[in-house]
C-alpha positions in Angstrom: -71.6 82.8 91.8 -71.5 80.7 88.6 -68.6 81.5 86.2 -69.0 80.6 82.5 -66.2 78.8 80.4 -65.0 79.8 76.9 -67.3 77.2 75.3 -70.3 78.6 77.0 -69.2 82.3 75.9 -68.8 80.9 72.1 -72.2 79.5 72.2 -73.9 82.7 73.5 -72.0 84.5 70.5 -73.6 82.0 68.1 -76.8 82.4 69.5 -76.5 86.3 69.1 -74.8 86.3 65.6 -77.5 83.6 64.3 -80.6 85.2 65.8 -82.9 86.1 62.9 -86.2 88.1 62.5 -88.5 85.5 61.0 -91.4 86.2 58.7 -94.2 84.2 57.9 -92.9 82.3 55.1 -90.6 80.5 57.2 -93.1 79.2 59.7 -94.0 75.7 59.6 -97.1 74.1 61.2 -95.2 72.1 64.1 -96.9 73.5 67.6 -94.6 75.2 70.2 -94.6 72.9 73.4 -95.4 74.4 76.5 -91.9 73.5 77.9 -90.5 75.8 75.2 -92.8 78.5 75.7 -92.3 78.4 79.3 -88.5 78.8 78.8 -89.0 81.7 76.4 -91.2 83.4 78.9 -88.8 82.7 81.5 -86.3 84.4 79.6 -88.5 87.5 79.5 -89.4 87.8 83.0 -85.9 87.7 84.2 -84.5 90.5 82.0 -82.9 93.5 83.7 -85.2 96.3 84.7 -84.7 99.8 85.9 -85.2 99.9 89.5 -86.1 96.2 89.7 -89.6 97.5 88.3 -90.3 94.4 86.0 -92.8 96.5 84.1 -93.8 93.9 81.4 -97.0 91.9 80.7 -97.2 89.3 78.1 -100.6 88.3 76.3 -100.2 85.0 74.6 -102.5 84.6 71.3 -103.2 81.3 69.8 -106.7 82.0 68.6 -106.6 82.3 64.8 -109.7 84.8 64.9 -107.8 87.1 67.4 -104.4 86.8 64.9 -106.8 87.8 62.0 -108.0 90.9 63.8 -104.6 92.0 64.5 -103.5 91.1 60.8 -106.1 93.4 59.8 -104.3 96.5 61.2 -101.0 95.4 59.7 -102.5 95.3 56.3 -103.9 99.0 56.9 -100.5 100.2 58.2 -98.6 98.3 55.5 -100.5 100.0 52.9 -99.6 103.4 54.3 -96.0 102.6 54.9 -95.6 101.9 51.0 -96.3 105.3 50.2 -93.1 106.2 52.2 -90.6 104.6 49.8 -89.6 105.7 46.5 -88.2 104.5 43.4 -86.4 100.9 43.4 -87.3 100.5 47.1 -90.9 100.8 46.5 -90.8 97.5 44.3 -88.5 95.8 46.7 -90.7 96.8 49.8 -93.7 95.2 48.0 -91.9 92.0 47.5 -90.9 91.7 51.2 -93.1 89.4 53.6 -92.9 91.6 56.9 -95.1 89.4 59.3 -96.0 86.1 60.2 -99.2 86.7 62.5 -101.5 84.1 61.4 -98.7 81.7 60.2 -96.9 81.7 63.4 -98.1 79.1 66.0 -98.2 81.6 68.6 -98.2 85.4 69.0 -97.0 87.3 72.0 -98.2 91.2 72.4 -95.7 92.6 75.1 -96.8 95.5 76.9 -95.4 98.1 79.2 -97.2 98.7 82.6 -96.4 102.1 84.1 -96.0 102.2 87.9 -98.1 104.2 90.4 -95.2 105.5 92.2 -91.8 106.7 91.5 -89.2 104.2 90.3 -85.6 104.0 91.1 -83.5 105.0 88.2 -86.5 106.2 86.2 -87.0 109.6 87.6 -84.7 111.5 85.3 -85.4 109.2 82.1 -89.0 107.9 82.1 -88.5 105.9 79.0 -86.1 103.7 80.8 -89.3 101.7 81.8 -89.9 100.7 78.2 -86.5 100.2 77.4 -86.6 97.6 80.4 -89.5 95.6 78.2 -87.3 96.0 75.2 -84.8 93.9 77.4 -87.0 91.3 78.1 -87.9 90.9 74.3 -84.2 90.6 73.4 -84.0 87.8 76.2 -87.1 86.1 74.5 -85.5 86.3 71.3 -82.2 84.7 72.2 -83.9 82.0 74.2 -86.2 81.2 71.1 -83.2 81.1 68.9 -81.4 78.8 71.2 -84.5 76.4 71.2 -84.4 76.7 67.5 -87.5 78.6 67.3 -88.1 81.3 65.0 -89.3 84.9 66.4 -90.4 87.8 64.2 -91.3 91.3 65.8 -94.1 93.1 64.0 -93.8 97.0 64.3 -96.1 97.7 61.2 -99.1 97.9 63.5 -101.5 100.6 65.2 -100.8 100.0 68.8 -104.2 101.5 69.8 -106.1 99.1 67.6 -104.0 96.1 68.9 -104.7 97.1 72.5 -108.4 97.4 71.7 -108.6 93.8 69.9 -106.7 92.5 72.9 -108.6 94.4 75.8 -105.8 96.0 77.2 -106.3 98.4 79.8 -105.7 102.0 78.8 -102.8 102.8 80.5 -100.8 99.9 79.1 -98.5 100.7 76.1 -97.8 97.8 73.3 -94.0 97.5 72.9 -93.6 94.6 70.8 -96.0 92.1 68.9 -93.9 88.9 68.4 -94.8 86.0 66.1 -93.0 82.6 67.3 -93.0 79.1 65.5 -90.9 76.5 64.3 -89.2 77.3 60.9 -88.3 75.5 57.8 -84.7 77.0 58.0 -82.9 80.1 59.2 -80.9 82.3 56.8 -77.3 82.2 57.4 -77.5 86.2 57.4 -80.4 88.6 58.0 -82.8 88.7 55.3 -82.8 92.5 54.7 -78.9 92.2 54.5 -79.0 89.3 52.1 -81.6 91.5 49.8 -79.3 94.5 50.0 -82.1 96.5 51.6 -79.3 97.9 54.0 -75.7 97.1 54.5 -74.3 96.0 57.9 -72.3 98.7 59.9 -68.7 98.1 60.7 -68.0 98.1 64.5 -65.7 101.1 64.0 -68.4 103.1 62.3 -70.4 103.2 65.6 -68.0 103.1 68.5 -66.4 106.1 69.7 -64.1 106.8 72.7 -64.8 109.6 75.7 -66.9 111.7 73.3 -68.0 112.5 69.8 
């Protein structure tokens, strides 16, 4: 079994800390080579999964007409979301670029495929299957960053409308809609932190011992 040295550990730490959620105003026109996209998908399909169920499916989207149809549901849902923010946050929200669906070189819709039989480790917590798909997305995000490719996760979407656009089977569940592409630059710190939308939590605020 391979063991990793300190330099490799430090590299992983850098990839984690410099991972960014990329918006459409950062993407440039350079296409993603097939080899790089294969590496990103490799990271996804080799993620951990409950009961080794591997319950993920990936739809690669590079057709602009398909992207535009997905973008339509973003616009609709984004208009609804604006009504939830008040006072100064409403103005700040309106200025945020929250997706890069049409600007990104490639979109990937990541689906959860439920099993037709009991899954080891999922009998008490059924949602662990969906969590496995999130692990795949995180793997893809880190691999993309290591390749200097930006990735943005768009969650302001109607999942049922996206399923219809992509002709997804009824039982599939959309977990993540990802926008990938090369960028002009990566921010030193997360954009929402930089814009003071939220403050970074200190480790001591979220780590407890033995019980709450």
